[in-house]
C-alpha positions in Angstrom: 83.0 82.6 153.1 81.3 80.4 150.6 83.3 79.7 147.4 80.6 81.2 145.2 80.9 84.5 147.2 84.4 85.0 145.9 85.4 86.3 142.5 86.0 83.5 140.0 89.6 83.5 138.7 90.3 82.0 135.3 93.8 80.8 134.6 94.8 79.7 131.1 97.9 77.6 130.3 99.1 77.5 126.7 101.1 74.4 126.1 103.2 72.9 123.4 105.7 70.1 123.8 106.9 71.0 127.3 106.0 67.7 129.0 109.1 68.0 131.1 107.6 71.0 133.0 103.9 70.8 132.3 102.8 68.7 135.3 104.5 71.0 137.8 102.8 74.0 136.2 99.4 72.3 136.4 99.9 71.3 140.0 100.9 74.8 141.0 97.4 76.0 139.8 95.4 73.1 141.2 97.2 73.4 144.6 96.3 77.1 145.1 94.8 78.0 148.5 92.1 80.1 146.7 89.0 78.0 146.2 87.2 79.5 143.2 89.5 78.9 140.2 88.5 77.9 136.7 91.5 76.3 135.0 91.8 75.9 131.2 94.7 74.3 129.3 95.1 74.9 125.6 97.6 72.6 124.0 98.9 73.1 120.4 98.9 69.5 119.4 101.9 68.2 121.4 103.5 64.9 120.6 105.8 64.6 123.6 103.4 63.1 126.2 101.9 66.5 127.2 98.4 65.3 126.4 98.8 62.3 128.7 99.7 64.7 131.5 96.7 66.9 130.8 94.4 63.9 130.7 95.7 62.9 134.2 94.1 66.1 135.6 91.2 66.6 133.2 88.6 66.1 135.9 89.9 69.2 137.6 90.0 71.3 134.4 87.1 73.5 133.3 88.1 72.9 129.6 91.1 71.7 127.6 91.9 71.0 124.0 94.9 69.7 122.0 94.9 70.9 118.4 97.2 72.9 116.1 97.1 76.6 116.6 98.8 79.7 115.4 101.1 80.1 118.3 101.0 81.1 122.0 99.0 84.3 121.6 96.3 82.4 119.6 96.2 79.7 122.3 95.8 82.2 125.1 93.0 84.0 123.3 91.3 80.7 122.6 91.5 79.8 126.3 90.0 83.1 127.5 87.3 82.8 124.9 86.0 79.9 127.1 86.5 81.8 130.4 83.7 82.7 132.7 85.8 84.2 135.5 86.0 87.8 136.8 89.8 87.8 137.1 92.3 86.4 134.5 95.8 85.2 134.5 97.8 83.1 132.1 100.5 80.7 133.2 102.9 79.3 130.6 103.5 75.6 130.6 107.1 75.9 132.1 106.3 78.5 134.8 104.7 78.1 138.2 102.5 80.0 140.7 103.2 80.0 144.4 100.4 78.5 146.5 98.9 81.8 147.8 99.4 83.8 144.6 95.7 83.9 143.5 94.4 84.5 147.1 96.8 87.5 147.4 96.0 88.9 144.0 92.2 88.8 144.5 92.6 90.5 147.9 94.3 93.5 146.4 92.1 93.7 143.4 89.1 93.9 145.7 90.8 96.4 148.0 91.9 98.6 145.1 89.1 98.4 142.5 90.6 101.4 140.6 93.5 99.1 139.7 92.3 96.4 137.3 95.8 95.1 137.0 97.8 93.8 139.9 101.3 92.2 139.8 103.8 90.8 142.1 107.5 89.9 142.0 109.2 87.0 140.3 111.7 84.3 141.1 113.7 83.1 138.1 114.5 79.3 138.1 116.4 77.1 135.7 115.4 73.9 134.0 115.9 71.9 137.2 114.0 74.4 139.4 117.0 76.0 141.0 116.8 79.7 141.8 119.1 81.7 139.5 117.7 85.3 139.8 114.9 87.5 141.1 112.9 90.3 139.5 111.4 92.9 141.8 109.8 95.5 139.5 109.1 99.1 140.4 105.7 100.7 140.4 104.2 101.4 137.0 103.1 104.8 135.8 102.0 106.1 132.4 104.8 108.6 132.3 107.6 106.2 133.0 106.1 103.4 130.9 107.0 105.5 127.8 110.6 104.7 128.7 110.2 101.2 130.2 107.4 98.8 131.2 108.5 95.5 132.6 106.4 93.4 134.9 106.4 89.7 135.5 103.8 88.1 133.2 103.1 85.0 135.3 102.6 87.2 138.4 100.1 89.5 136.8 96.4 89.3 137.3 93.8 91.5 135.5 90.0 91.9 135.3 88.0 90.1 132.7 86.5 93.5 131.8 89.7 95.1 130.8 90.8 92.0 128.8 87.6 92.2 126.8 87.8 96.0 126.4 91.2 95.8 124.7 90.3 92.6 122.7 93.0 90.4 124.3 96.4 89.6 122.8 97.6 90.8 119.4 98.0 87.4 117.7 100.6 88.8 115.2 103.0 89.1 118.1 104.9 86.1 119.5 107.6 87.6 121.7 106.3 90.9 123.1 102.6 90.2 123.2 102.5 90.6 127.0 104.2 94.0 126.9 101.9 95.1 124.1 99.0 94.1 126.3 100.3 95.9 129.4 100.6 99.2 127.3 97.0 98.8 126.2 95.8 98.1 129.7 97.6 101.1 131.0 95.5 103.3 128.8 92.4 102.0 130.6 93.4 101.5 134.2 96.0 101.8 137.0 98.4 99.1 137.9 99.0 98.0 141.5 102.3 96.4 142.6 102.3 93.7 145.3 105.8 93.6 146.7 106.0 89.8 147.2 107.0 86.8 145.0 103.8 85.4 143.4 105.4 83.0 140.9 108.5 81.7 139.1 109.6 82.1 135.6 111.6 79.2 134.1 114.6 80.3 132.1 115.8 77.3 130.0 117.2 76.5 126.6 113.7 76.4 124.9 112.3 79.5 126.6 111.6 82.6 124.5 113.9 84.8 126.5 116.8 82.5 125.5 116.2 81.7 121.8 114.2 84.8 120.9 115.0 87.7 123.3 118.4 86.7 124.5 121.7 88.4 123.8 121.5 87.4 120.1 117.9 88.5 119.4 116.2 86.8 116.5 115.1 89.0 113.5 111.4 88.3 114.4 112.0 89.4 118.0 113.8 92.5 117.0 111.0 93.5 114.6 108.5 93.1 117.5 110.7 95.2 119.8 110.8 97.9 117.1 107.0 97.7 116.9 106.7 98.3 120.7 109.0 101.3 120.5 107.2 102.8 117.5 103.8 102.5 119.1 104.3 103.1 122.8 107.7 104.6 123.6 108.8 108.2 123.9 111.2 109.5 121.3 113.6 110.2 124.2 113.6 106.6 125.2 115.3 105.7 121.9 118.4 107.8 122.8 121.1 105.4 124.0 122.5 107.7 126.6 119.1 108.4 128.1 118.3 104.6 128.2 121.5 104.2 130.2 120.5 107.0 132.6 117.0 105.4 132.9 118.5 102.1 134.1 120.3 104.0 136.9 117.1 105.9 137.7 115.2 102.7 138.0 117.8 101.3 140.4 117.3 104.4 142.6 113.6 104.1 142.3 113.7 100.5 143.4 115.9 101.3 146.4 113.5 104.1 147.4 110.4 101.9 147.1 112.0 99.1 149.0 112.5 101.4 152.0 109.1 103.0 152.0 106.9 102.4 155.0 104.0 101.6 152.6 105.9 98.6 151.2 106.6 97.2 154.6 102.9 97.5 155.5 102.0 95.7 152.3 104.3 92.8 153.1 102.7 92.6 156.6 99.2 92.7 155.0 100.3 89.8 152.7 101.4 87.7 155.7 98.0 88.3 157.3 96.3 87.1 154.1 98.4 84.0 153.9 97.9 83.0 157.5 94.2 83.9 158.0 92.0 81.0 158.8 95.0 78.8 159.4 95.4 76.9 162.7 
């Protein structure tokens, strides 16, 4: 199949002073097995050598810029404003995509057009790239999302149409902007879970999950969490005992889904996608 016959996938990387990880992130996009990718890098005016890394690959980028911005959400919105793709994904400058991630995501988006959001599973790595955890989310439904909605951001792909319909990220949010976006997407479409690892999230000292959303949450992060609860959660989800029960329910749901025949068939389908046209 000709490259132009395939949906164009736009990937945006917001970047700011993460030269230590940036090149691995960029290469994980440029080395995708899917041929029709538009890659955009939006740097916030880094001073740590990130710009030199970006320039090294600028002939393979659709567009890039390095200038001060108003944070990650602003940078991502800026990048997608330049996008011409049919499918979107953003990849933070310390995370990585696995080589067949885009190919797999596009396959399922085409097969299930009623689901304009598809997401896979996540490997968690540390600053040296060592695996320290995994995250295999359960299927998303509107009913359960009122209690919890957690999917791996780097492993989530969505249509350009739905991004434009909800007007992208809320730029006033800096810690929970992805969760806020998922809730707004859920009002417009179904989500489809692909039960394979599509990418890796890097958990290190400078990542938001550590300094903002870790055990000692910052005041700003807590204010944004309260915003999410106020706007999207069920009143019952704010009852401590019920939240504890929900965690046990999700463990049971996860165990159930892992043993479903449908899940095994999906994994087999992914293997066929990966190895098609390979000698």
